[in-house]
C-alpha positions in Angstrom: -141.4 -56.3 163.2 -138.0 -55.9 162.1 -136.6 -54.5 165.2 -138.1 -57.8 167.5 -136.4 -59.9 164.8 -133.0 -58.5 165.1 -133.5 -58.7 169.1 -132.2 -62.6 169.6 -129.3 -61.6 167.1 -128.4 -58.7 169.4 -128.8 -60.9 172.7 -126.4 -64.2 170.9 -123.9 -61.5 169.9 -123.9 -60.4 173.9 -124.0 -63.9 175.3 -121.0 -64.7 172.6 -119.2 -61.6 174.2 -119.7 -61.9 177.6 -118.7 -65.6 177.0 -115.3 -64.6 175.6 -114.4 -61.9 178.1 -115.4 -64.4 181.0 -112.9 -67.1 179.5 -109.8 -64.7 179.3 -110.5 -63.2 182.8 -110.9 -67.0 184.5 -107.8 -68.3 182.3 -105.3 -64.8 183.1 -106.9 -65.3 187.0 -106.2 -69.3 187.4 -104.0 -69.9 184.7 -101.1 -67.2 184.7 -98.2 -69.3 184.5 -99.4 -70.6 181.3 -98.1 -67.0 180.0 -94.9 -67.9 179.7 -92.9 -68.3 176.2 -92.7 -71.6 175.8 -91.5 -71.5 171.9 -90.3 -74.8 170.0 -87.3 -75.7 169.8 -85.1 -74.6 166.8 -81.9 -75.1 165.7 -80.4 -73.3 161.7 -79.4 -74.8 159.3 -76.0 -75.7 158.0 -76.2 -73.9 155.1 -78.6 -70.9 153.5 -78.9 -69.9 150.3 -77.5 -65.6 149.7 -78.1 -65.1 145.9 -75.0 -64.3 144.1 -73.0 -65.6 147.1 -71.1 -68.4 147.4 -71.4 -70.2 151.6 -68.0 -70.6 152.6 -68.4 -72.3 156.0 -70.7 -72.5 158.7 -70.4 -73.3 163.0 -72.4 -72.5 165.6 -72.3 -69.7 168.0 -71.6 -69.7 171.8 -74.9 -69.0 174.1 -74.8 -67.5 177.1 -76.7 -69.2 179.9 -79.9 -68.3 180.7 -80.1 -66.2 177.8 -82.4 -65.2 175.6 -81.2 -66.6 172.4 -81.8 -69.7 172.5 -79.8 -70.8 169.1 -77.2 -69.1 167.3 -75.2 -69.8 164.3 -72.1 -68.0 161.9 -72.4 -68.7 158.5 -69.6 -66.9 156.1 -70.2 -66.1 152.6 -67.8 -65.4 149.4 -68.5 -63.2 146.5 -65.1 -62.6 144.0 -62.7 -60.8 147.1 -65.1 -60.4 149.2 -65.8 -61.8 152.2 -69.8 -61.2 154.2 -69.9 -63.1 157.6 -73.4 -63.4 158.9 -74.2 -64.2 162.8 -78.0 -65.6 163.4 -79.4 -65.5 167.1 -83.0 -66.8 167.8 -83.8 -65.0 170.7 -87.1 -65.3 172.6 -89.2 -63.2 175.0 -87.3 -60.0 173.6 -87.9 -56.7 173.5 -86.3 -56.5 170.3 -84.0 -53.4 170.8 -81.4 -54.7 168.3 -78.5 -52.1 170.2 -79.0 -53.9 172.9 -78.4 -57.3 172.2 -75.4 -56.4 170.3 -74.0 -54.8 173.4 -74.4 -58.2 175.0 -74.1 -60.7 172.3 -71.7 -59.8 169.9 -67.8 -58.5 169.4 -69.3 -55.0 169.3 -69.9 -55.2 173.5 -68.2 -51.8 174.3 -70.6 -49.4 173.5 -70.5 -49.6 169.6 -72.7 -46.4 169.3 -75.9 -45.5 168.0 -77.4 -47.5 164.7 -78.5 -45.2 161.9 -81.5 -46.6 160.6 -82.2 -47.4 157.9 -86.4 -48.3 156.4 -86.6 -50.7 153.0 -89.4 -51.4 151.3 -90.3 -54.9 151.8 -87.8 -55.4 154.4 -88.6 -53.4 157.0 -86.0 -51.5 159.1 -82.3 -52.2 159.4 -79.3 -50.6 161.4 -75.9 -49.6 159.7 -73.0 -49.2 162.1 -69.0 -48.8 161.3 -66.7 -49.4 163.5 -63.0 -49.4 162.7 -62.2 -51.4 159.7 -65.8 -53.3 159.3 -69.3 -51.9 158.6 -72.5 -53.8 159.9 -76.2 -54.0 159.4 -78.3 -55.1 162.4 -82.1 -56.3 162.2 -84.4 -57.9 163.5 -87.0 -60.2 161.3 -90.2 -60.5 163.2 -92.4 -63.5 163.6 -95.2 -61.1 161.4 -94.3 -57.3 160.0 -91.7 -55.8 158.2 -88.0 -56.2 160.5 -87.5 -53.6 163.2 -84.5 -52.5 165.3 -86.1 -50.8 168.1 -88.4 -51.8 171.3 -90.6 -49.3 169.9 -91.0 -50.8 166.0 -91.1 -54.6 167.6 -93.9 -53.4 170.1 -95.8 -51.4 167.4 -95.7 -54.5 165.0 -96.7 -56.9 167.9 -99.8 -54.6 168.8 -100.9 -54.6 165.4 -100.2 -57.8 164.2 -100.2 -60.3 167.1 -103.9 -59.7 168.2 -105.7 -62.4 165.6 -107.7 -65.4 166.5 -104.9 -68.2 166.2 -103.2 -66.1 168.5 -105.2 -65.6 170.9 -106.5 -69.0 170.6 -102.7 -70.3 171.1 -102.7 -68.1 174.3 -106.0 -69.4 175.6 -104.7 -73.0 174.7 -101.6 -72.1 177.2 -99.0 -72.6 175.0 -97.6 -68.7 174.8 -98.4 -64.9 175.3 -100.9 -63.6 172.8 -97.8 -61.2 171.5 -95.1 -63.3 169.7 -92.5 -61.7 171.5 -89.2 -64.0 168.8 -86.8 -62.7 166.8 -84.3 -64.1 164.3 -81.6 -61.2 165.2 -79.3 -60.8 162.1 -76.3 -59.4 161.9 -74.1 -59.0 158.7 -70.5 -57.3 158.0 -67.9 -56.6 156.1 -64.2 -55.4 155.8 -63.4 -51.8 154.1 -59.9 -53.2 153.1 -61.2 -53.3 149.8 -64.3 -50.8 149.5 -65.8 -47.8 150.7 -68.0 -47.6 153.4 -70.8 -46.3 150.9 -70.2 -49.1 148.7 -69.9 -51.7 151.7 -73.8 -50.5 152.5 -74.7 -51.2 149.0 -73.6 -54.2 149.4 -74.7 -55.2 152.9 -78.2 -53.5 151.9 -78.2 -55.9 148.3 -77.3 -59.0 150.6 -79.7 -58.3 153.7 -82.8 -58.0 151.5 -82.5 -61.1 149.8 -81.2 -63.0 153.2 -84.7 -61.2 154.7 -87.1 -62.5 151.9 -85.4 -65.9 152.0 -85.7 -66.4 156.6 -89.3 -64.9 157.1 -91.4 -66.7 155.4 -89.4 -69.4 157.3 -89.8 -67.8 160.5 -89.5 -70.5 163.5 -92.9 -72.5 164.6 -94.5 -71.0 168.1 
């Protein structure tokens, strides 16, 4: 008797599953163009608070035509005699490879070298690089999951974070891909003329954690 009573339930689940499969297959077959990233336009705010730092000024950065970067802004902060520069870029349809983005969009175009990867609890990964008289910290703030530096880290976040009902519905409605391949790419730097690389690294990483904690919950809407 128990087996017979479960039969309609199993048939219903099977029907729903098959219906979902046919719906997805039909969308891929008849509406392939809807998978293009249709990210909502976004502009960086003129002012962003940063704990223990005073904002001196901010200004938009130039955007290269046909670039994956759709918005960019530079912020300059001051704390005592230390100056901190932060460049923010909103990238869409990216693979999340920070080194490639640094070479393509910043002053570090001439083979800046390998980033030293660091994993910070509560903020994910960031990369550190010393070049001449400045120390740089760079990372990609993800739509969900911790920050990443490499394409492998970024892809892992997308594969484990984006397969949820809301994102699948977003895709089925033709508003974009299931995987949210957007990134708030952050590049921070401080000069080394008034501090050691070790102290500069601490300064950058403290600022980075505060910056990440402000931005992650404010990631642009898809």
